[in-house]
C-alpha positions as CSV (number, residue, x, y, z in Angstrom):
1,X,131.5,154.0,105.8
2,X,134.5,156.3,105.1
3,X,135.2,158.4,102.0
4,X,138.9,158.9,101.3
5,X,140.3,162.3,100.1
6,X,141.9,160.3,97.3
7,X,138.6,159.5,95.8
8,X,139.2,161.8,92.8
9,X,141.9,159.5,91.6
10,X,139.2,157.2,90.3
11,X,139.1,159.2,87.1
12,X,142.6,158.4,86.2
13,X,143.6,155.4,88.3
14,X,143.1,151.7,87.6
15,X,141.7,150.6,91.0
16,X,139.7,152.4,93.6
17,X,141.4,151.3,96.8
18,X,139.9,153.6,99.4
19,X,136.1,153.8,99.0
20,X,134.7,150.9,101.0
21,X,131.0,150.2,100.9
22,X,129.0,148.1,103.5
23,X,128.7,144.5,102.4
24,X,124.9,144.8,102.1
25,X,124.7,148.2,100.5
26,X,126.1,148.2,96.9
27,X,124.0,150.8,95.0
28,X,123.4,151.6,91.4
29,X,125.3,154.9,91.7
30,X,128.8,153.4,91.8
31,X,131.2,155.2,89.4
32,X,132.7,153.3,86.5
33,X,136.0,154.1,84.8
34,X,136.1,155.7,81.4
35,X,137.4,154.0,78.3
36,X,140.8,155.7,78.9
37,X,141.0,154.3,82.4
38,X,140.2,150.8,81.0
39,X,143.0,151.1,78.5
40,X,145.5,152.3,81.1
41,X,144.4,149.4,83.4
42,X,145.0,146.9,80.6
43,X,148.4,148.3,80.0
44,X,149.3,148.1,83.7
45,X,147.9,144.5,83.8
46,X,150.1,143.6,80.8
47,X,153.2,145.0,82.5
48,X,152.3,143.1,85.7
49,X,151.8,140.0,83.6
50,X,155.3,140.3,82.1
51,X,156.8,140.8,85.6
52,X,154.9,137.8,87.0
53,X,155.8,135.6,84.2
54,X,159.4,135.9,85.3
55,X,158.6,135.5,89.0
56,X,157.0,132.1,88.6
57,X,153.5,133.1,89.8
58,X,153.9,133.7,93.5
59,X,150.1,134.2,94.0
60,X,147.5,136.9,93.6
61,X,148.4,138.6,96.9
62,X,151.9,139.6,95.7
63,X,150.5,140.7,92.4
64,X,147.9,142.8,94.2
65,X,150.6,144.6,96.2
66,X,152.5,145.4,93.0
67,X,149.4,146.7,91.4
68,X,148.8,149.1,94.3
69,X,152.3,150.5,94.1
70,X,151.9,151.0,90.3
71,X,148.6,152.9,91.0
72,X,150.2,155.2,93.5
73,X,153.1,156.1,91.1
74,X,150.5,157.3,88.6
75,X,148.5,159.5,90.9
76,X,150.2,162.8,90.4
77,X,149.8,162.9,86.7
78,X,146.1,162.0,87.0
79,X,145.4,164.7,89.5
80,X,146.2,167.4,87.0
81,X,143.6,166.4,84.4
82,X,141.3,169.3,83.5
83,X,140.2,170.0,87.1
84,X,137.8,167.0,87.1
85,X,138.9,165.9,90.6
86,X,136.5,168.3,92.3
87,X,133.5,167.0,90.6
88,X,134.4,163.4,91.1
89,X,135.2,164.0,94.7
90,X,131.8,165.3,95.5
91,X,130.2,162.5,93.6
92,X,132.2,160.0,95.6
93,X,131.0,161.7,98.8
94,X,127.5,161.6,97.6
95,X,128.0,157.9,96.9
96,X,129.3,157.3,100.4
97,X,126.4,159.1,102.0
98,X,123.9,157.4,99.8
99,X,125.4,154.0,100.6
100,X,125.3,154.8,104.4
101,X,121.7,155.8,104.2
102,X,120.8,152.6,102.2
103,X,122.5,150.4,104.8
104,X,120.6,152.0,107.7
105,X,117.3,151.5,105.9
106,X,118.2,147.9,105.2
107,X,119.1,147.2,108.8
108,X,115.8,148.4,110.0
109,X,114.0,146.0,107.7
110,X,116.2,142.9,108.2
111,X,114.2,139.7,108.3
112,X,110.9,141.6,107.6
113,X,109.9,141.1,104.0
114,X,113.2,139.5,103.2
115,X,111.8,138.0,100.0
116,X,111.0,141.4,98.6
117,X,114.3,142.9,99.6
118,X,116.3,140.1,98.1
119,X,114.4,140.2,94.9
120,X,114.8,143.9,94.6
121,X,118.6,143.8,95.2
122,X,119.1,140.9,93.0
123,X,117.3,142.6,90.2
124,X,119.6,145.7,90.3
125,X,122.5,145.8,87.7
126,X,125.6,144.2,89.1
127,X,128.3,146.9,89.1
128,X,131.8,146.8,90.5
129,X,135.0,148.7,90.8
130,X,138.4,148.0,89.3
131,X,140.1,146.9,92.5
132,X,143.3,144.9,92.9
133,X,143.2,141.2,93.8
134,X,144.5,142.0,97.3
135,X,141.9,144.8,97.8
136,X,139.1,142.4,96.8
137,X,140.5,139.8,99.1
138,X,140.6,142.3,102.0
139,X,136.9,143.0,101.3
140,X,136.2,139.3,101.5
141,X,138.1,139.0,104.8
142,X,136.1,141.9,106.2
143,X,132.9,140.0,105.1
144,X,132.0,142.9,102.6
145,X,131.0,140.2,100.2
146,X,128.6,142.1,98.0
147,X,131.2,144.8,97.2
148,X,133.8,142.1,96.7
149,X,131.5,140.1,94.4
150,X,130.8,143.3,92.3
151,X,134.5,143.9,91.8
152,X,135.2,140.2,91.0
153,X,132.4,140.3,88.4
154,X,133.9,143.5,87.0
155,X,137.3,141.8,86.7
156,X,135.7,138.7,85.2
157,X,133.7,140.6,82.6
158,X,136.8,142.6,81.7
159,X,138.9,139.4,81.2
160,X,136.1,137.9,79.1
161,X,135.9,141.1,77.0
162,X,139.7,141.2,76.5
163,X,139.7,137.5,75.6
164,X,136.9,138.0,73.0
165,X,139.0,141.0,71.6
166,X,141.9,138.6,71.2
167,X,144.1,140.8,73.4
168,X,145.8,137.7,74.8
169,X,146.5,136.2,71.5
170,X,150.2,136.8,71.9
171,X,150.3,136.5,75.7
172,X,148.1,133.5,76.8
173,X,149.8,133.3,80.1
174,X,148.4,136.7,81.1
175,X,144.9,135.4,80.3
176,X,145.5,132.2,82.4
177,X,146.8,134.4,85.3
178,X,143.8,136.7,85.3
179,X,141.3,133.8,84.9
180,X,143.0,132.0,87.9
181,X,142.7,135.2,89.9
182,X,139.0,135.4,89.2
183,X,138.6,131.7,90.2
184,X,140.6,132.1,93.4
185,X,138.6,135.1,94.4
186,X,135.3,133.4,93.8
187,X,136.6,130.4,95.8
188,X,137.5,132.8,98.6
189,X,133.9,134.0,98.7
190,X,132.7,130.4,98.6
191,X,134.9,129.7,101.7
192,X,133.4,132.9,103.3
193,X,129.9,131.6,102.6
194,X,130.7,128.3,104.2
195,X,132.3,130.0,107.2
196,X,129.2,132.3,107.7
197,X,126.8,129.3,107.6
198,X,128.8,127.1,109.9
199,X,129.2,130.0,112.3
200,X,125.5,130.7,112.4
201,X,124.8,128.1,115.0
202,X,128.1,128.4,116.8
203,X,127.6,132.0,117.8
204,X,125.2,132.9,120.7
205,X,123.2,135.3,118.5
206,X,122.3,135.3,114.8
207,X,123.8,138.0,112.7
208,X,120.7,138.9,110.7
209,X,122.4,141.5,108.5
210,X,125.1,139.0,107.5
211,X,122.6,136.3,106.6
212,X,120.4,138.7,104.6
213,X,123.5,139.9,102.7
214,X,124.3,136.3,102.1
215,X,121.0,135.7,100.5
216,X,121.4,138.8,98.3
217,X,124.9,137.7,97.3
218,X,123.6,134.3,96.1
219,X,120.8,135.9,94.2
220,X,123.2,138.4,92.5
221,X,125.6,135.6,91.5
222,X,122.7,133.6,90.1
223,X,121.5,136.6,88.1
224,X,125.1,137.3,86.9
225,X,125.8,133.8,85.9
226,X,122.7,132.3,84.4
227,X,123.2,128.7,83.5
228,X,123.0,129.0,79.8
229,X,124.9,125.8,79.1
230,X,127.5,127.6,77.0
231,X,130.9,125.8,76.9
232,X,134.1,127.8,77.0
233,X,137.4,126.4,75.8
234,X,139.0,123.4,77.4
235,X,140.5,124.3,80.8
236,X,138.8,127.7,80.9
237,X,135.3,126.4,81.6
238,X,135.1,128.2,85.0
239,X,135.3,131.7,83.7
240,X,131.9,133.2,83.4
241,X,130.2,130.0,84.6
242,X,127.7,129.7,87.6
243,X,129.4,129.3,90.9
244,X,126.4,127.4,92.4
245,X,126.6,129.2,95.8
246,X,123.2,128.0,96.7
247,X,124.5,124.5,96.6
248,X,127.5,125.5,98.5
249,X,125.1,127.0,101.1
250,X,123.4,123.6,101.4
251,X,126.7,121.8,101.7
252,X,127.8,124.3,104.4
253,X,124.6,123.6,106.4
254,X,125.4,119.8,106.1
255,X,129.0,120.6,107.3
256,X,127.6,122.7,110.2
257,X,125.2,120.0,111.3
258,X,127.9,117.4,111.1
259,X,130.2,119.5,113.3
260,X,127.4,120.2,115.8
261,X,126.7,116.5,116.2
262,X,130.4,115.6,116.4
263,X,131.0,118.2,119.1
264,X,128.5,116.7,121.5
265,X,130.5,115.4,124.5
266,X,130.7,111.7,125.1
267,X,132.3,110.2,128.2
268,X,134.0,106.8,128.2
269,X,132.3,103.7,129.5
270,X,135.1,103.4,132.1
271,X,134.2,106.8,133.4
272,X,130.4,106.4,133.4
273,X,128.5,103.2,132.9
274,X,125.5,105.0,131.4
275,X,127.6,107.0,129.0
276,X,125.4,106.4,126.0
277,X,122.2,107.5,127.8
278,X,124.0,110.7,128.9
279,X,125.4,111.3,125.4
280,X,122.1,110.9,123.7
281,X,120.3,113.1,126.2
282,X,122.9,115.9,125.7
283,X,122.6,115.4,121.9
284,X,118.9,115.8,121.8
285,X,119.0,118.8,124.2
286,X,121.6,120.7,122.2
287,X,120.3,119.9,118.8
288,X,116.7,120.7,119.9
289,X,118.0,124.2,120.9
290,X,119.7,124.5,117.5
291,X,116.5,123.7,115.7
292,X,114.6,126.2,117.9
293,X,117.2,128.8,117.0
294,X,116.8,128.1,113.3
295,X,113.0,128.4,113.6
296,X,112.9,131.6,115.6
297,X,116.0,133.5,114.3
298,X,117.5,132.0,111.2
299,X,114.5,131.2,109.1
300,X,113.2,134.8,108.9
301,X,116.5,135.9,107.3
302,X,115.9,133.7,104.2
303,X,113.3,133.8,101.5
304,X,110.6,131.1,101.6
305,X,112.0,129.3,98.6
306,X,115.1,128.4,100.6
307,X,113.0,126.1,102.9
308,X,115.6,126.8,105.6
309,X,114.0,124.6,108.3
310,X,113.7,121.6,106.0
311,X,117.3,121.9,104.8
312,X,118.6,122.1,108.3
313,X,116.4,119.2,109.6
314,X,117.6,117.1,106.7
315,X,121.2,118.0,107.4
316,X,120.9,117.2,111.1
317,X,119.1,114.0,110.2
318,X,121.9,112.8,108.0
319,X,124.6,113.9,110.5
320,X,122.8,112.0,113.3
321,X,122.3,108.9,111.1
322,X,126.0,108.8,110.4
323,X,126.8,109.3,114.1
324,X,124.5,106.5,115.1
325,X,126.0,104.2,112.5
326,X,129.4,104.8,114.1
327,X,127.9,104.1,117.5
328,X,126.3,100.9,116.4
329,X,129.7,99.5,115.2
330,X,131.0,99.6,118.8
331,X,130.9,96.6,121.1
332,X,127.7,97.4,123.0
333,X,126.2,95.5,125.9
334,X,122.5,94.8,126.4
335,X,121.6,98.1,128.1
336,X,123.5,100.1,125.5
337,X,121.9,98.2,122.6
338,X,118.5,98.9,124.2
339,X,119.3,102.6,124.7
340,X,120.3,103.0,121.1
341,X,117.3,101.0,119.7
342,X,114.8,102.8,121.9
343,X,116.3,106.2,121.0
344,X,116.0,105.5,117.3
345,X,112.5,103.9,117.5
346,X,110.9,106.3,120.0
347,X,112.9,109.2,121.3
348,X,114.1,110.6,118.0
349,X,110.6,111.5,116.7
350,X,109.0,112.1,120.1
351,X,108.3,115.4,121.9
352,X,111.7,115.0,123.5
353,X,113.4,115.8,120.3
354,X,112.1,116.5,116.7
355,X,108.5,116.3,117.8
356,X,108.9,118.9,120.5
357,X,105.9,121.3,120.6
358,X,108.1,124.4,120.3
359,X,109.5,123.2,117.0
360,X,106.1,122.8,115.3
361,X,105.1,123.3,112.6
362,X,108.4,124.3,111.0
363,X,110.2,121.1,111.8
364,X,108.6,118.3,109.8
365,X,109.7,114.7,110.1
366,X,107.2,113.0,107.8
367,X,109.5,112.8,104.8
368,X,112.8,111.9,106.6
369,X,114.5,108.8,105.5
370,X,115.2,105.9,107.9
371,X,117.7,106.9,110.6
372,X,119.4,103.6,110.2
373,X,119.5,101.4,107.1
374,X,117.5,98.2,107.2
375,X,120.7,96.2,107.4
376,X,122.1,98.3,110.3
377,X,118.8,98.2,112.1
378,X,118.5,94.4,111.7
379,X,122.1,93.9,112.8
380,X,121.4,96.0,115.9
381,X,118.3,94.0,116.7
382,X,120.1,90.8,116.2
383,X,122.9,91.8,118.6
384,X,120.2,92.9,121.1
385,X,118.5,89.5,120.9
386,X,121.8,87.7,121.4
387,X,122.7,89.9,124.4
388,X,119.1,89.5,125.8
389,X,119.4,85.7,125.6
390,X,122.5,85.8,127.8
391,X,120.9,88.3,130.2
392,X,117.8,86.1,130.6
393,X,120.0,83.0,131.2
394,X,121.9,85.0,133.8
395,X,118.8,86.2,135.6
396,X,117.4,82.6,135.7
397,X,120.8,81.6,137.1
398,X,120.5,84.3,139.8
399,X,117.1,82.9,140.8
400,X,118.6,79.5,141.4
401,X,121.6,80.9,143.3
402,X,119.3,82.9,145.6
403,X,117.2,79.8,146.3
404,X,120.3,77.9,147.3
405,X,122.1,80.5,149.3
406,X,119.2,82.4,150.9
407,X,116.7,79.6,151.5
408,X,118.1,76.1,151.4
409,X,121.4,76.7,153.0
410,X,119.9,79.0,155.7
411,X,116.9,76.6,156.1
412,X,114.4,79.4,155.8
413,X,110.9,77.9,155.6
414,X,108.7,79.0,152.7
415,X,105.8,81.4,153.3
416,X,102.2,80.2,153.6
417,X,99.7,82.3,151.6
418,X,96.1,81.4,151.4
419,X,97.0,78.1,153.2
420,X,99.4,77.2,150.4
421,X,103.2,77.0,150.6
422,X,104.5,79.9,148.5
423,X,107.6,80.2,146.4
424,X,108.6,83.3,144.4
425,X,109.9,81.0,141.6
426,X,106.9,81.4,139.3
427,X,106.6,85.2,140.0
428,X,110.3,85.8,139.4
429,X,110.3,83.9,136.1
430,X,107.2,85.6,134.8
431,X,108.6,89.0,135.9
432,X,111.8,88.5,134.0
433,X,109.9,87.3,130.8
434,X,107.4,90.2,131.2
435,X,110.0,92.9,131.6
436,X,112.0,91.8,128.6
437,X,108.9,91.6,126.5
438,X,107.7,95.0,127.7
439,X,110.9,96.9,127.0
440,X,111.4,95.1,123.7
441,X,107.8,95.7,122.7
442,X,108.4,99.4,123.0
443,X,111.0,99.0,120.2
444,X,109.0,96.7,117.9
445,X,106.4,94.0,118.0
446,X,108.9,91.5,116.4
447,X,111.4,92.0,119.2
448,X,108.6,91.5,121.8
449,X,107.7,88.2,120.2
450,X,111.3,87.2,119.9
451,X,111.9,87.9,123.7
452,X,109.0,85.5,124.5
453,X,110.4,82.8,122.2
454,X,113.9,82.9,123.6
455,X,112.6,83.2,127.2
456,X,110.7,80.0,126.7
457,X,113.8,78.3,125.3
458,X,115.8,79.4,128.3
459,X,113.1,78.4,130.7
460,X,113.0,74.9,129.2
461,X,116.7,74.6,130.0
462,X,116.5,76.3,133.4
463,X,113.7,74.1,134.9
464,X,115.7,70.8,134.6
465,X,118.8,72.5,135.9
466,X,116.8,73.8,138.9
467,X,115.5,70.3,139.5
468,X,119.0,68.8,139.5
469,X,120.2,71.4,142.1
470,X,117.2,70.7,144.3
471,X,117.6,66.9,144.1
472,X,121.3,67.2,144.8
473,X,120.7,69.3,147.8
474,X,117.8,67.2,149.2
475,X,119.7,63.9,148.8
476,X,122.9,65.3,150.4
477,X,121.2,66.1,153.7
478,X,118.1,65.4,155.7
479,X,116.6,68.8,156.1
480,X,113.3,69.6,157.7
481,X,112.6,72.2,155.0
482,X,112.6,69.6,152.1
483,X,109.0,68.7,152.3
484,X,107.8,72.3,152.6
485,X,109.9,73.4,149.6
486,X,108.8,70.3,147.7
487,X,105.2,71.4,148.2
488,X,106.0,75.1,147.5
489,X,107.8,74.3,144.2
490,X,105.0,72.0,143.0
491,X,102.6,74.9,143.7
492,X,104.9,77.3,141.8
493,X,105.1,75.0,138.8
494,X,101.3,75.0,138.6
495,X,101.2,78.8,138.9
496,X,103.9,79.1,136.2
497,X,102.0,77.1,133.6
498,X,98.8,78.9,134.4
499,X,100.5,82.3,134.4
500,X,102.3,81.8,131.1
501,X,99.1,80.6,129.4
502,X,97.0,83.5,130.7
503,X,99.5,86.4,130.6
504,X,101.6,85.5,127.6
505,X,99.3,83.3,125.6
506,X,102.0,80.7,125.0
507,X,101.7,77.0,124.3
508,X,102.9,75.3,127.4
509,X,102.7,71.6,126.2
510,X,106.5,71.2,126.2
511,X,106.9,73.0,129.5
512,X,104.2,70.8,131.1
513,X,106.1,67.7,130.0
514,X,109.3,69.0,131.6
515,X,107.5,70.0,134.8
516,X,105.6,66.6,134.9
517,X,108.9,64.7,134.8
518,X,110.4,67.0,137.4
519,X,107.4,66.6,139.6
520,X,107.7,62.8,139.4
521,X,111.3,63.1,140.3
522,X,110.5,65.3,143.3
523,X,107.7,63.0,144.3
524,X,109.9,59.9,144.3
525,X,112.4,61.7,146.5
526,X,109.6,62.7,148.8
527,X,108.4,59.1,149.0
528,X,111.9,57.8,149.5
529,X,112.4,60.2,152.4
530,X,109.0,59.0,153.8
531,X,110.1,55.4,153.4
532,X,113.3,56.2,155.2
533,X,111.4,57.6,158.1
534,X,108.7,54.9,158.2
535,X,110.8,51.8,157.4
536,X,112.4,51.4,160.8
537,X,108.9,51.5,162.4
538,X,107.4,49.1,159.9
539,X,110.2,46.6,160.5
540,X,109.2,46.4,164.2
541,X,105.7,45.2,163.4
542,X,105.0,41.8,164.9
543,X,108.4,41.8,166.7
544,X,108.4,40.8,170.4
545,X,108.9,44.4,171.5
546,X,106.1,45.6,169.3
547,X,103.8,42.9,170.6
548,X,104.7,43.9,174.2
549,X,103.6,47.4,173.4
550,X,106.9,49.0,174.0
551,X,106.1,51.3,171.0
552,X,103.3,53.8,171.0
553,X,100.5,52.9,168.6
554,X,100.7,56.3,167.0
555,X,104.5,56.2,166.4
556,X,104.1,55.2,162.7
557,X,101.3,57.8,162.2
558,X,103.5,60.5,163.7
559,X,106.4,59.6,161.4
560,X,104.2,59.7,158.4
561,X,102.5,62.9,159.5
562,X,105.9,64.8,159.5
563,X,105.8,64.5,155.7
564,X,102.1,64.2,154.9
565,X,101.1,67.3,156.8
566,X,103.0,69.5,154.4
567,X,100.8,68.2,151.6
568,X,97.9,70.1,153.1
569,X,99.6,73.3,151.9
570,X,100.0,71.9,148.3
571,X,97.7,73.0,145.6
572,X,95.1,70.4,144.5
573,X,94.9,68.2,142.6
574,X,98.6,67.5,143.1
575,X,98.4,67.5,146.9
576,X,95.3,65.3,146.9
577,X,96.9,62.8,144.6
578,X,100.1,62.7,146.6
579,X,98.1,62.1,149.9
580,X,96.4,59.2,148.2
581,X,99.7,57.8,147.2
582,X,101.1,58.1,150.7
583,X,98.0,56.6,152.2
584,X,98.2,53.6,149.8
585,X,101.9,53.3,150.2
586,X,101.7,53.1,154.0
587,X,98.8,50.5,154.0
588,X,100.7,48.5,151.4
589,X,103.9,48.6,153.3
590,X,102.2,47.7,156.5
591,X,100.5,44.6,155.0
592,X,103.7,43.5,153.3
593,X,105.5,43.6,156.7
594,X,102.7,41.6,158.3
595,X,102.3,38.8,155.8
596,X,106.0,38.1,155.3
597,X,106.4,37.4,159.1
598,X,107.0,33.7,160.0
599,X,106.3,34.2,163.7
600,X,104.4,31.4,165.6
601,X,101.9,32.9,168.0
602,X,99.6,31.5,170.6
603,X,96.1,32.7,171.2
604,X,97.0,35.4,173.6
605,X,99.7,36.8,171.4
606,X,97.3,36.8,168.4
607,X,94.9,38.8,170.4
608,X,97.6,41.4,171.2
609,X,98.7,41.6,167.6
610,X,95.2,42.0,166.3
611,X,94.4,44.7,168.9
612,X,97.5,46.6,168.2
613,X,97.1,46.3,164.4
614,X,93.6,47.7,164.7
615,X,94.9,50.6,166.8
616,X,97.7,51.5,164.5
617,X,95.5,51.2,161.4
618,X,92.9,53.4,162.9
619,X,95.4,56.1,163.9
620,X,97.2,56.0,160.6
621,X,94.1,56.1,158.5
622,X,92.5,58.9,160.6
623,X,95.7,60.9,160.4
624,X,95.8,60.8,156.6
625,X,92.1,61.3,156.2
626,X,92.3,64.3,158.4
627,X,95.1,65.7,156.4
628,X,93.1,65.5,153.2
629,X,93.3,61.9,151.9
630,X,90.0,60.8,150.3
631,X,91.2,57.1,150.0
632,X,88.6,55.7,152.4
633,X,88.6,52.5,150.4
634,X,91.9,51.7,152.1
635,X,90.4,51.8,155.7
636,X,89.2,48.2,156.1
637,X,92.3,46.4,154.6
638,X,94.5,46.2,157.8
639,X,91.4,45.7,159.9
640,X,90.3,42.6,157.9
641,X,93.8,41.1,158.4
642,X,93.8,42.0,162.1
643,X,90.4,40.4,162.5
644,X,91.6,37.2,160.8
645,X,94.7,37.0,163.0
646,X,92.8,37.6,166.3
647,X,89.7,35.6,165.5
648,X,89.3,32.6,167.9
649,X,86.5,30.9,166.0
650,X,88.0,29.2,163.0
651,X,84.7,29.0,161.2
652,X,84.3,32.7,161.4
653,X,87.7,33.3,159.8
654,X,86.3,32.4,156.4
655,X,83.8,35.3,156.8
656,X,86.6,37.8,157.3
657,X,88.4,36.2,154.3
658,X,85.3,36.7,152.2
659,X,85.0,40.4,153.3
660,X,88.7,40.9,152.5
661,X,88.3,39.4,149.0
662,X,85.1,41.4,148.3
663,X,86.7,44.8,149.3
664,X,89.9,44.1,147.4
665,X,89.2,41.9,144.4
666,X,92.9,42.2,143.2
667,X,93.9,39.9,146.1
668,X,95.4,36.6,145.1
669,X,95.4,33.1,146.6
670,X,99.0,33.5,147.8
671,X,98.1,36.5,149.8
672,X,95.3,34.7,151.6
673,X,97.4,31.7,152.3
674,X,100.1,33.9,153.9
675,X,97.6,35.5,156.1
676,X,96.0,32.2,157.2
677,X,99.5,30.8,157.9
678,X,100.2,33.8,160.1
679,X,96.9,33.1,161.9
680,X,98.4,29.6,162.6
681,X,95.8,27.5,160.7
682,X,97.0,24.1,159.6
683,X,97.2,22.9,156.0
684,X,93.8,21.3,156.1
685,X,91.9,24.3,157.3
686,X,93.8,26.6,155.0
687,X,92.9,24.3,152.1
688,X,89.2,24.3,153.1
689,X,89.0,28.1,153.2
690,X,91.0,28.4,149.9
691,X,88.6,26.0,148.3
692,X,85.8,28.6,148.8
693,X,87.4,30.6,146.0
694,X,86.5,34.0,147.4
695,X,89.1,35.8,145.3
696,X,88.6,36.4,141.6
697,X,90.8,34.3,139.4
698,X,92.2,35.9,136.2
699,X,89.2,38.2,135.9
700,X,89.9,41.4,133.9
701,X,87.7,43.3,136.3
702,X,90.0,42.4,139.2
703,X,92.6,44.9,137.9
704,X,90.2,47.8,137.4
705,X,89.7,50.6,139.8
706,X,91.7,50.8,143.0
707,X,94.3,48.1,143.5
708,X,96.2,47.3,146.6
709,X,97.3,43.7,146.7
710,X,98.3,43.7,143.0
711,X,101.4,45.7,144.1
712,X,102.3,43.4,147.0
713,X,104.5,40.5,146.5
714,X,103.1,37.4,148.3
715,X,105.6,35.3,150.2
716,X,106.1,31.7,149.2
717,X,104.5,29.3,151.7
718,X,106.2,25.9,151.9
719,X,104.1,23.2,153.5
720,X,105.9,20.4,155.3
721,X,104.3,17.0,155.5
C-alpha cells in the first residue's frame, strides 16, 4: 500500500485518487469529506452533467477522466486553506499504515475462523471515498473490490440524498446519469465476482485472500442493501436495491462447472473407436480432482452457511447431466450405448467418481436429482435394446458362418467328450445370452430380463435357419462327417434346452417344439442317407450273384454300421431311439426285398438262400445290438422266414409259420402267402396252412406294442389254374 504526497488534497478536493487500500482491508478510519467538500463535489458534478448532456453520453470512463482533470485544476487553491494539509497528511499516513497492518493480520488468519472474520468485517460501517467513476473502475480491475464497493456505495448514497433533496428537479438527466454510473459500477463488480469464481478452479492454486475478500464483499453488500421491499420510482428501481451477489456467486459456480465439463477433451469416433470410454474416464478424473480441490482448499475460505461443497456438487451434477443429454442425442452404437448407461447407473456414484473415499464426507450424493430424465433414460435403454437385438442376431449368424466355413467345408470331425460327439453350438449360444444378460443386469434388472426375452426370440429364429443350412449342405454332398455332426447337433440341442432351463430359468416349450421338428428333419436325412447306402445291397438279395455267395454276408451290416456306429456317441434317449429305428428299418427293408421276389428255386437253392439269410440276419442283428440297440424282439423275424424257405419237410413249415405269427401278431395273411409262395408251395398246401389261421384277424391287440409287418406292403399273389 502506498500513501501519496497529495493526500492533503482530500480536505478540499472532490475525489481521493491516490490513496489505494488493499481489497480486503477497508478500515473504519477512512476520512470523509466535509460538508463544504460535498457541496463543491456536487457543483463539479453538475458542471460535468451539463457537459455530458451535450456530448451524448460517451460513457462513464470519459466522464471519469474529465472529473480527474477538474480535480487537478482546483488543487492549488485547496492547498492554501488554513494549514490543514499537514494534519490531514499525517492522518492519511496513519491510515495507510493501519490498513497495511490490518491486511497482514488478515492474511495470517485466512481460512481459519473465516466465519468470525466475515461477520466482524460485515458488521463494520460501510465507508467510502469520493472517487471518480474511472478511479473506481480501476480498483475493480485491480480486484480491490472492497474499496471499490465502499466508494460505489458512497456515490450511491450521495445520489439518493441529492434525489431526496430534490436537487435534480430541474436536471433529471444528471440524476439518470449518476444512477446509471452506480449501476454500471455494481455490474462491473458482479462481473469481477463471476470472473473470480470461474477462475478458482482454472488456476493451479487457490487464492485464499481473494476468496475471503469475496465473502466479505458479499456480506457488506447484503448489510448495505437489506431487502426492505421498498419500491423506488419507475425505471429507477435499481438504485439502492440489493444486488444479490450471493446468487451471482451461485450462478458463477454453475458457469464454472459448465465450462469445466465442456472443456474435457473428446476425440472423434473416426480417430478412436472407444472415444466415449476415454472421454468419460477423463471427465471423471478431472472433475474428481476439482471436487477434491474444493474440499481441501476452497471450502475453508467460505463460511459454513455457504455450503460450498453442496453448491459445487449440484453445479457439476447439472453440468454433467446437460452434457450427457447432448451425448445421448448422438447416433450411438451398442458399445457406446452400454458405456453411457453403465456410467450413469454405476460409475457416476461409485468410488471412481462422486463416491471416491477422498471426497467423503463433504461430497454428498443422496439428494442429487436424476442424472438423466426418465424420458431420456428410457429412450437410451430402448435404443440399447434395439441395438442389442441386432448384435445378438449378428453373433448367432457368426456361429452359423463358423460352422460352415471352419467345420463342414473343411470336414473337421467333431470332438468326442465323455464318449459323446460334442458341438460348441449350445455353449456358444448360452454364452452369448449369458453375457448380454450379465452386462445388462449391471445396468438394471429390467434390461437383464429384456435381454433374455429378445435372446429367446432370436434363438427361435436362428435354430430353423441353422437347420436349413445344415440340410442344404448335407444334401448337396455325400460327406463322411454328416453322421458325426448329426449326432453332435442332436446332443447340443439337448444340452441347450437343459442349460436354458437350469441357468436362465426359461420356459423352453416353444424351443423344444422347434428342436423336435428339426431333429425329425435331421433324422429323416440320416435315414435317407442310410437307405441310399443300404438299398443297392438290399436289391441284391435273392439274386443269382447273391445266392452264389459273391457278396460277403457282412456287407450289409458294414454299410449300416458306417452310420449306426455314430449313434453310440449320441446322448440317450435320442441315440437309443434312433438305433431302434435303424434296426427296425433294416429288418423291414430286408423282409420287403425277400417277399416281393418271384424267383423259382429248387431245393438246393432254397438251402443256400436260407443259410445266407440266417448269416446276414445274425451279423446285422448282432452289429446293431452291439452298437446299443435294445430291439431284440426283431431278432427272430428274418430267421423265421429263412427257416420256412429252407425247410424240406412241408409239414414242419406250418410250425415255423405259427412261430412267426406268434412273434409278430401284426402279420397279415398276404404276408404269409407271399412267403409260402417263395418257398415254392403249391396252391393247395398254401391254402391248408392258411386255413390254420395262425395270424390274428382284425384284433385291436394286433396293432399294440412293437409292429413290424404292419408297415410292410404285401405283394399281390395271383394264382393260375
